[in-house]
Legacy VTK file of the C-alpha trace (Angstrom):
# vtk DataFile Version 3.0
C-alpha trace
ASCII
DATASET POLYDATA
POINTS 458 float
-2.226 -19.078 -34.165
-1.761 -17.768 -30.638
-1.405 -14.000 -30.574
-1.142 -10.981 -28.315
-4.472 -9.657 -29.576
-6.231 -12.931 -28.810
-4.779 -13.034 -25.287
-6.115 -9.533 -24.633
-9.470 -10.516 -26.152
-9.690 -13.413 -23.689
-9.136 -10.982 -20.818
-11.849 -8.695 -22.176
-14.263 -11.628 -22.473
-13.548 -12.707 -18.889
-14.709 -9.276 -17.756
-17.533 -8.715 -20.246
-19.189 -12.088 -19.596
-19.425 -11.372 -15.850
-16.877 -13.928 -14.647
-14.624 -11.277 -13.096
-17.473 -9.888 -11.025
-18.544 -13.372 -9.901
-15.005 -14.256 -8.821
-14.485 -10.964 -7.020
-17.797 -11.333 -5.176
-16.614 -14.628 -3.662
-13.311 -13.079 -2.568
-14.993 -10.043 -0.997
-17.418 -12.277 0.936
-14.548 -13.799 2.952
-14.121 -11.540 5.998
-10.332 -11.307 6.029
-9.854 -8.547 8.616
-6.260 -9.155 9.720
-6.570 -6.492 12.433
-9.230 -8.637 14.105
-7.590 -11.732 15.705
-10.956 -13.536 15.662
-10.843 -13.633 11.862
-7.727 -15.813 11.597
-9.817 -18.753 10.255
-11.033 -16.477 7.464
-7.443 -15.729 6.463
-6.779 -19.444 6.090
-10.060 -19.914 4.221
-9.166 -17.240 1.692
-5.955 -19.050 0.811
-7.224 -22.631 0.926
-10.689 -22.210 -0.621
-9.965 -19.519 -3.216
-6.299 -18.910 -4.021
-5.104 -22.524 -3.824
-7.718 -23.972 -6.223
-7.297 -21.036 -8.621
-3.541 -21.495 -8.856
-3.567 -25.284 -8.945
-6.089 -25.108 -11.782
-3.451 -23.144 -13.708
-0.813 -25.821 -13.178
0.902 -24.282 -10.158
2.139 -26.295 -7.215
1.151 -24.664 -3.931
2.194 -24.793 -0.302
0.726 -23.087 2.747
3.228 -21.351 5.031
2.276 -20.702 8.647
3.466 -17.349 9.928
6.288 -17.576 12.458
5.038 -14.328 14.047
1.996 -14.875 16.270
0.603 -11.517 15.161
0.497 -12.526 11.489
-1.661 -14.694 9.268
-0.666 -17.494 6.881
0.972 -17.141 3.476
0.508 -19.119 0.270
3.430 -19.873 -2.035
2.857 -21.155 -5.566
5.100 -21.753 -8.535
4.907 -22.910 -12.133
8.379 -23.754 -13.411
8.220 -24.498 -17.139
11.973 -24.489 -17.729
14.759 -23.597 -15.272
16.440 -21.621 -18.068
13.417 -19.336 -18.507
13.051 -15.956 -16.791
11.164 -16.117 -13.507
8.550 -13.541 -12.549
7.530 -13.192 -8.904
4.114 -11.695 -8.230
2.408 -10.825 -4.947
-0.899 -9.926 -3.397
-2.467 -9.660 0.032
-5.781 -11.238 0.857
-6.332 -9.419 4.136
-8.320 -6.203 4.453
-8.551 -3.296 6.861
-11.278 -3.337 9.532
-14.738 -3.440 7.980
-16.252 -0.358 9.736
-19.631 -1.901 8.871
-21.832 0.664 10.639
-20.253 3.517 8.701
-21.066 2.216 5.210
-23.998 3.999 3.633
-27.426 2.432 3.226
-27.563 -0.323 0.640
-23.901 -1.292 1.018
-22.124 -3.887 3.145
-18.358 -4.380 3.355
-18.528 -8.136 2.678
-21.065 -8.098 -0.123
-20.121 -6.977 -3.630
-22.633 -4.342 -4.733
-22.765 -2.927 -8.259
-23.929 0.651 -8.719
-23.340 2.015 -12.188
-19.606 2.127 -12.857
-18.690 1.136 -9.291
-18.246 -2.208 -7.531
-18.424 -1.731 -3.750
-16.955 -3.998 -1.074
-14.098 -4.220 1.402
-10.976 -5.374 -0.416
-12.195 -4.479 -3.883
-9.475 -1.863 -4.300
-7.091 -3.112 -1.619
-6.069 -5.723 -2.702
-8.345 -8.592 -3.796
-9.281 -7.088 -7.135
-5.661 -6.326 -7.951
-4.132 -9.772 -7.510
-7.227 -11.423 -9.034
-6.651 -9.373 -12.196
-3.009 -10.427 -12.428
-3.687 -14.123 -11.866
-6.533 -14.151 -14.371
-4.386 -12.354 -16.947
-1.850 -15.156 -16.539
-4.686 -17.643 -17.001
-5.686 -15.953 -20.268
-2.114 -16.318 -21.533
-2.124 -20.004 -20.587
-5.404 -20.589 -22.389
-4.096 -18.855 -25.508
-0.614 -20.384 -25.709
-0.954 -23.589 -23.761
2.070 -22.472 -21.726
3.465 -19.270 -20.250
6.896 -19.254 -21.838
8.388 -18.099 -18.535
8.338 -19.221 -14.911
6.057 -17.664 -12.301
6.210 -17.663 -8.528
3.367 -16.271 -6.412
3.240 -15.180 -2.797
-0.120 -14.251 -1.249
0.082 -12.980 2.332
-2.673 -12.156 4.814
-0.962 -9.645 7.131
-0.265 -6.577 4.999
-2.784 -4.439 6.875
-0.904 -5.150 10.118
2.458 -4.204 8.604
3.210 -7.533 6.840
4.335 -9.043 10.128
6.350 -12.177 9.481
6.840 -11.501 5.772
10.518 -10.572 6.012
11.221 -13.597 8.215
9.450 -15.813 5.684
11.497 -14.343 2.841
14.767 -14.923 4.704
13.814 -18.500 5.494
12.688 -19.256 1.932
14.967 -16.986 -0.103
16.109 -19.846 -2.358
12.530 -20.839 -3.092
11.618 -17.217 -3.918
14.498 -16.549 -6.329
13.304 -14.637 -9.396
14.373 -12.039 -11.935
11.806 -9.345 -11.164
8.748 -8.605 -9.043
5.691 -7.540 -11.031
2.715 -6.901 -8.761
-0.182 -4.527 -8.185
-1.379 -2.345 -5.324
-2.286 1.290 -4.779
-4.008 3.758 -7.119
-3.395 5.086 -10.589
-2.756 8.809 -10.802
-5.740 9.078 -13.154
-8.476 6.464 -13.583
-8.227 6.340 -17.385
-4.441 6.323 -17.612
-2.013 3.506 -16.673
0.457 4.107 -13.862
3.560 2.219 -12.776
5.842 2.745 -9.799
9.044 1.106 -8.632
9.052 1.496 -4.864
7.249 3.172 -1.992
7.724 5.642 0.806
8.536 4.163 4.165
6.597 4.918 7.303
7.129 5.245 11.044
4.219 5.529 13.480
4.639 6.672 17.082
2.806 8.252 19.996
3.753 11.503 21.665
2.612 11.592 25.293
2.647 14.161 28.072
1.792 12.719 31.497
2.009 15.364 34.225
-0.234 14.043 37.022
-2.926 11.531 37.889
-6.487 12.600 37.244
-7.917 15.997 36.297
-8.292 19.159 38.366
-10.982 21.853 38.370
-10.096 24.516 35.805
-11.464 27.321 37.968
-9.569 26.407 41.102
-6.374 25.398 39.333
-6.374 27.306 36.040
-3.196 29.314 35.676
-1.475 27.200 38.342
-1.208 23.790 36.666
0.645 23.172 33.437
-1.739 22.003 30.717
-0.473 18.834 28.972
-2.582 19.497 25.872
-0.966 22.916 25.413
2.524 21.506 25.938
1.876 18.725 23.440
0.426 21.160 20.907
3.517 23.351 21.084
5.780 20.318 20.806
3.983 19.197 17.650
4.087 22.758 16.295
7.872 22.689 16.630
8.079 19.681 14.282
6.386 21.454 11.368
5.696 25.100 10.736
2.275 26.587 10.034
2.488 25.412 6.399
3.432 21.860 7.256
7.126 22.227 6.404
9.304 19.825 8.383
11.654 21.564 10.835
13.791 18.570 11.850
16.862 18.632 9.627
17.389 14.854 9.775
13.834 14.372 8.450
14.551 16.403 5.316
15.755 14.004 2.581
18.671 14.543 0.225
17.383 12.274 -2.551
15.215 14.645 -4.623
17.831 14.683 -7.378
17.458 16.305 -10.806
16.760 12.837 -12.273
13.913 12.234 -9.818
12.579 15.750 -10.353
12.575 15.150 -14.096
10.725 11.854 -13.637
8.045 13.605 -11.556
7.725 16.658 -13.777
4.209 17.311 -15.002
2.600 14.251 -13.396
-1.044 14.703 -12.366
-1.900 14.244 -8.719
-5.030 14.217 -6.593
-7.381 13.122 -9.373
-10.551 11.637 -7.873
-9.677 12.695 -4.330
-10.092 15.818 -2.173
-8.909 19.207 -3.360
-5.201 19.693 -2.647
-4.559 22.376 -0.020
-2.924 25.499 -1.408
0.379 26.585 0.173
0.752 23.407 2.219
3.935 21.375 2.453
7.518 22.058 1.450
7.910 25.461 -0.204
9.329 25.458 -3.710
8.282 21.896 -4.549
5.568 20.868 -6.960
2.684 18.711 -5.748
4.189 15.491 -7.239
7.557 16.307 -5.645
5.911 16.770 -2.230
3.955 13.502 -2.525
6.536 11.222 -4.128
9.914 12.877 -3.551
9.691 14.325 -0.048
8.786 13.395 3.534
5.487 14.236 5.218
4.562 14.386 8.891
0.983 13.855 10.032
-0.921 13.840 13.312
-3.397 10.990 12.886
-5.198 11.359 16.229
-5.026 13.514 19.386
-6.647 13.287 22.786
-6.768 15.111 26.107
-9.575 14.861 28.607
-12.851 13.393 27.352
-13.668 15.004 23.982
-17.079 13.298 23.829
-18.143 14.840 27.150
-15.818 17.697 28.177
-15.833 18.953 31.742
-14.346 22.028 33.435
-11.113 20.335 34.389
-7.466 20.441 33.372
-6.481 16.965 32.262
-3.357 15.356 33.650
-2.244 13.902 30.330
-2.430 14.305 26.559
-1.388 12.113 23.636
-1.124 12.170 19.867
-0.622 9.354 17.378
1.759 10.576 14.676
3.379 9.341 11.479
6.297 10.184 9.254
6.128 8.995 5.642
9.636 9.115 4.250
11.524 8.558 1.017
14.892 7.013 0.213
17.578 9.377 1.512
16.209 9.445 5.058
18.156 7.489 7.681
15.339 5.330 9.026
17.179 4.221 12.179
17.669 7.863 13.167
14.084 9.065 12.696
12.960 8.693 16.315
16.369 9.525 17.852
16.399 12.725 15.783
12.927 13.558 17.067
14.133 13.017 20.640
17.068 15.366 20.114
14.776 17.965 18.532
12.227 17.898 21.358
14.916 18.105 24.019
16.587 21.022 22.234
13.298 22.942 22.201
12.503 22.361 25.870
10.093 19.432 25.521
11.963 16.790 27.497
8.670 15.942 29.245
7.199 14.690 25.942
7.552 10.909 25.725
8.043 9.149 22.372
6.458 5.696 22.193
7.104 3.667 19.004
4.005 1.967 17.612
3.648 -1.792 17.951
2.691 -2.034 14.282
5.521 -3.023 11.965
6.070 -0.558 9.134
7.953 -0.588 5.872
11.279 0.847 4.713
11.518 3.326 1.833
12.498 1.841 -1.545
13.050 3.146 -5.049
14.249 1.670 -8.369
16.150 3.743 -10.925
13.633 5.010 -13.526
16.177 4.018 -16.214
16.240 0.329 -15.216
15.736 -2.045 -18.205
12.660 -3.652 -16.621
11.099 -0.209 -16.260
11.588 0.414 -19.968
10.192 -3.004 -20.861
7.018 -2.675 -18.784
6.492 0.917 -19.903
6.711 -0.095 -23.572
4.254 -2.953 -23.080
1.674 -0.787 -21.300
2.049 1.846 -23.999
1.436 -0.669 -26.784
-1.750 -1.976 -25.158
-3.225 1.338 -24.028
-1.915 3.724 -26.664
-0.859 6.002 -23.798
2.520 6.645 -22.205
2.018 5.484 -18.600
2.675 7.718 -15.632
5.954 6.470 -14.171
6.688 7.124 -10.483
10.011 6.361 -8.779
7.949 5.375 -5.730
4.410 5.328 -4.419
3.427 8.014 -1.889
2.039 5.316 0.400
3.849 2.336 1.873
4.152 -1.296 0.824
6.309 -4.251 1.944
8.526 -3.570 -1.074
11.660 -3.612 1.089
11.232 -7.360 1.584
11.567 -7.838 -2.177
14.399 -5.361 -2.699
16.492 -5.762 0.456
16.048 -9.500 1.134
15.456 -10.994 -2.335
17.464 -8.352 -4.228
14.811 -7.891 -6.920
13.964 -4.985 -9.197
10.323 -4.178 -8.441
7.595 -2.963 -10.792
4.078 -2.206 -9.527
1.166 -1.608 -11.904
-1.800 -0.377 -9.803
-5.396 -1.236 -10.713
-7.328 1.240 -8.561
-7.758 5.034 -8.446
-7.403 7.826 -5.915
-11.110 8.154 -5.057
-11.665 4.465 -4.236
-12.210 5.048 -0.465
-9.433 2.596 0.354
-9.235 2.032 4.150
-12.564 3.869 4.538
-16.268 3.052 4.375
-17.735 2.572 0.888
-14.539 1.162 -0.641
-14.977 0.436 -4.342
-13.333 -0.038 -7.708
-14.296 1.237 -11.136
-15.348 -1.361 -13.680
-13.624 0.564 -16.462
-10.286 0.479 -14.603
-10.625 -3.248 -13.879
-11.344 -4.115 -17.504
-8.483 -1.941 -18.711
-6.135 -3.502 -16.133
-6.996 -7.005 -17.363
-6.085 -5.914 -20.887
-2.807 -4.315 -19.780
-1.659 -7.298 -17.750
-2.623 -9.812 -20.441
-0.556 -7.813 -22.925
2.354 -7.494 -20.494
2.482 -11.220 -19.765
2.316 -11.968 -23.499
5.262 -9.656 -24.063
7.267 -11.386 -21.313
6.559 -14.733 -22.983
8.089 -13.363 -26.198
11.305 -12.037 -24.589
13.375 -15.141 -25.388
LINES 1 459
458 0 1 2 3 4 5 6 7 8 9 10 11 12 13 14 15 16 17 18 19 20 21 22 23 24 25 26 27 28 29 30 31 32 33 34 35 36 37 38 39 40 41 42 43 44 45 46 47 48 49 50 51 52 53 54 55 56 57 58 59 60 61 62 63 64 65 66 67 68 69 70 71 72 73 74 75 76 77 78 79 80 81 82 83 84 85 86 87 88 89 90 91 92 93 94 95 96 97 98 99 100 101 102 103 104 105 106 107 108 109 110 111 112 113 114 115 116 117 118 119 120 121 122 123 124 125 126 127 128 129 130 131 132 133 134 135 136 137 138 139 140 141 142 143 144 145 146 147 148 149 150 151 152 153 154 155 156 157 158 159 160 161 162 163 164 165 166 167 168 169 170 171 172 173 174 175 176 177 178 179 180 181 182 183 184 185 186 187 188 189 190 191 192 193 194 195 196 197 198 199 200 201 202 203 204 205 206 207 208 209 210 211 212 213 214 215 216 217 218 219 220 221 222 223 224 225 226 227 228 229 230 231 232 233 234 235 236 237 238 239 240 241 242 243 244 245 246 247 248 249 250 251 252 253 254 255 256 257 258 259 260 261 262 263 264 265 266 267 268 269 270 271 272 273 274 275 276 277 278 279 280 281 282 283 284 285 286 287 288 289 290 291 292 293 294 295 296 297 298 299 300 301 302 303 304 305 306 307 308 309 310 311 312 313 314 315 316 317 318 319 320 321 322 323 324 325 326 327 328 329 330 331 332 333 334 335 336 337 338 339 340 341 342 343 344 345 346 347 348 349 350 351 352 353 354 355 356 357 358 359 360 361 362 363 364 365 366 367 368 369 370 371 372 373 374 375 376 377 378 379 380 381 382 383 384 385 386 387 388 389 390 391 392 393 394 395 396 397 398 399 400 401 402 403 404 405 406 407 408 409 410 411 412 413 414 415 416 417 418 419 420 421 422 423 424 425 426 427 428 429 430 431 432 433 434 435 436 437 438 439 440 441 442 443 444 445 446 447 448 449 450 451 452 453 454 455 456 457
């Protein structure tokens, strides 16, 4: 007799017998750097040589979708419709990775070679996101092997442009909204709050990137001859940035301060762990009076990602004519996204910084999203993860980072549940990216159990 326990046992065997590691090694070896235009053939290869055969072997029909945006890579759509009356689950993954940064990986590692060291599996895309969608698809495969059918319908979208802001994804969803109709999105990305404890979240913070620039004159001028006579663009820019946040990082622009940290959201965030496996959290940084989870998941954060004036690598005794900073606002639901940069313009002008130019980034970014923690699908997934793990999962209204979740919520109108399969110390977007074997095995068990439970909902 087919059973939940047997489905989970199949997932365990897939990991324990080494098949998971073999499959992941092939995926990691494909150099899917979407930020490098020269790697476009690799994006196609990932979909046609790996994802397409995997899904078709599970009885899915597949179709390749060329991106209508020249900046984006292709997408793969797949579906297995067992009965139009059944519930339909949409799942998602992205096969592209951030730039390899090959020279910065430590000795013995290479971004496009899976390397096992103790509990860790190293390689670009292990955590973000190849491991995560591989786990979900293989958990579905375990259910198929156990039951002979799923007992529900599944649609899959694999994109290859997430690391460039999912360019073209929203246009694809609008063009194919009928094809993508479903009852819920269940997908995986991002980290758990703790490696040994399941996490689920229902949305993500949005993000806006922009440059602040001060251009006062062409060229640089000798600091001895002209010091005290020429305005310094680096000083002006530094003061402008200092007006945005105070010395503790508290946002000073009223329109950037959200109104959505309600008692219900505060209760949902109460007592959640944060920062496990990462750097030590800075004391007395961020919005005063908020807990660390409230600052990360319920509030907005401003960051200066890079700054430049003159030639930092070889400074000379000269006052530069210009300075620039690349900045970012991560924001939650309750922030008017269309007013973020206009509000910044008004703020800078009010404080005497009309000479500071605001240049929006070319990179597309995502809108903030959040699902009510009391939604029935939240309860269902939570109960399933609890049954498999024996632990009450950490439930977040939204991830602190950003995902293309707005395409699923705003265009397709779906409730969204994300079950992450990585952890905070995975070096995502950095050299030496890796996953933990223990988390991967546990994730296979959780997803196999969850898909079994969905099959039993009728």
